[in-house]
N, C-alpha and C positions, 0 to 999 in steps of 0.2 A: 666419559663423560655423556649424558643424554639428551639430545636434542629433542624440544617439544615442539610439534608441527602444528600450527593453526589449521583447524578443520576447512577444507574447502567446497568448492561446488560438489566435486565427486561424492563428498561425505553426507550430502542432505538426505538421499535416499535412506541411508542408514539410521540416520537421525530420526527422521520421521517414523522409521520402522519402530523406533522405541517408545512410540505412543500408541496405544491400542485402546478400543471402546468407544470409537465414535466413528466407525467405517461409514456410517451414513453420509458423512461430510467429507470423506477423503479426496473425493473429485473435485470438490471445491476448493479445498486446500492446495491440492498439487496444480490445478490449474493457474495458480498464483505463483509458483515457485521461481519460476525464470524472472520474472518481473521485479519480484522482492529481491533475488539474489544479485541483479544489475543494479538495483538501487543501492543497496547496502554496500555493494562491493567495489561499485565506479562511480557513483552519482553523488550520494548523500553525505554531506559532512557531519556524521553524527556518529561519535565512538563513545566507549565507556570513560574516557576521560572528559570529554566536553558536554556531556549530557544533561548538565546543569546550567551550561552557559547559555546566556540570551540569545547569542547570535547563532546558535546552532541550527542545522536544518532540522525538519519536522517531518516524521512519517505517521500518518494516521490510516490504520487499516480500518476502513468503513466495514469491508468484508469480513466481519468478526466471528461469524460461524464457521468452525472447522479451522481453527488457527495453526494447526499443526505445522506447515511450512514456514509459517511468521516464527513461530517457537524454534525450528531447526535452524532457520537463517540467524536469529538473535544468538543462539548456542553458538553456532560457527562464529560470531563477531563477538564471543565473548562477554554479552549481557546476562546469558543464564548457563549455569553450569551442567553439563551434559549427564552427570548422576541425576539431575532432577526430572529429566524427561521420561523416564518409567513411571514417575509418581503422577503423571498427567491424568487429571480427572479424579484422582483420590480425593476424599472431602477435605482432607487437611494439606492438599497441594495448592501451591498460588498457580499453577497452570491450569487454569479452568476450560471448560468448552469455550467461554468468550476470554479474549485477554482483558486482565484488570490492571488500570495504570497507576492504582494504588499499591500494588504488591510486584509488578515486574520491571525491573530497570530497563528503560529505553522505551516502553509503552507510553505513548503520548495521550490515547484516548480508552476508554473502556467502551467495547463494540460488540456490535452482534445484532442490535435492532437495526433494521437497514433503513436507510434513508439518512443517517445523522453525519456520518463523516464528510461529506462534502461541504453542508453548512456549517459545521465546526471549523472545517479547514478554511472556508471563506472569511469567517471570523478571525481566526489566528492569522492568517495573511493580512487582514486589514489592521490588527492590532499591531502586528509587527512593523507595517508601514508607518502607524502612527508614532510609532518609538523610534523611527528612523533606521530600523533594522531591516532595510530593503533587500540586503543580500541573503536574509536568512530564506531559503528556499521550504516551502510547504508543500507536500505531496499527500495525496489521499488515494487509496486504491478502493474502487467500488466494484462492483460486479455489474455485469449487463442487464441482470434481472431486477437488480437493486435500481435501476433507473425508473423502474414501475413507480416508485415511490416519488410522490409530488414535490416532497420538501426540496429534492435534488434540484428540480428544475427553475425554483425561485433561486437559488444560489446559482445555478447556470446563467441567470438573466442578470442578476444584480453583479456577479463578480466581474463579466465581461464591461459592463457599465462602468465599473469601478477601475478598469484597466490594471487589475492585479497582476503584475507579471511575475511575482514571486510565487504565485499559485500553478500547481499543477494537479489535473486529475487523470489518472490512469483508471481505464474501463478495461477490465477483463472480460473479453467476450467470448464466451462458450455456449452461445445460440441458447439460452436458459430464459431469455424475457419471455413474458407471455404474448406481448402483442407487436414488440418492436416499434420503430420510429420511421416516418418516411423518408426515403433517401438513406437511411442507416445512422448508426450511433454518431458518427462524427458530424455528419449534418446538423444533428441536434445541437450541438456547441456551436457549429461554425456560424449558423445563422445568426446567434445572439453576439458573433463577434470575437470567439475564441480562436486561437491558432489550433491548427487539429493535424494530427498525424495518425497513420494506420499501419500497423505494422505486424509482424508475426510476434506473437507472445514467447516463442521459444527462440528467436533469434536475438542472441546477446549483443551483438553488434548494432544490430539494426535499433534495439531498444535503446542503447547507449547513445546512439546519434539523435534518435527522437527526443529524449530527454535532455539533451545538452545543447542543440542547435538553437539559437538566440532566436528569441520571439517577443521583441521589443514593444512595450507598451498593451500588452495582451495576456490573458492567462492560456494557459497550454493544457490540452486534452489530447491525450496519448490513448488509442484504441489499441490493445493488444489482444490480436486473435489466436486463439487457442481451438485445440480440438473440441468438438460438441460434446456437452455434458452426456454422459452415458453411451 
């Protein structure tokens, strides 16, 4: 009898290596790897069985350029077949340079145009609250350079005023923003009323604690610091 073992964290580099042709964005992808793994392995209530359920958690990858790490994690969790990974970027493949919500199970938004994920996540969280689904968590992952887009800051302001406790923004900080923000990334959220936590983006236990410690009445911003880009 052969036992099939579900891929784990140690398999992610091998899965990523099956996808070639967009080496330009490999650093952008790998910067998100540990955050994605902790979310899908330990935090989010979203599986292949409940991905159509209204009360599921939602993950929105705003940093949609270079989604190789995202595809690898989705493969490890059964959303994508491993055999599909080598087809990445082929014209007939559903695994494109940007994730497509219409083609890939488990993908909530088509992304890659920077600055969209946080506003969409705000609207999603607000809609869930209106439907009484306040236990459904909405998490969006943005890059630090992506915060140069002004649409994010409108969402930061309004989400805090609305007290959207079910909304989490995780900012992967690889020091690639153009100008930065006075006092740092976390302060940009904190001054508007968000709960903020800054941790290593490679420390799984610290990430888990940051994502799961209660923050009543306020949205949560987790700044995940990784090695500088390049």
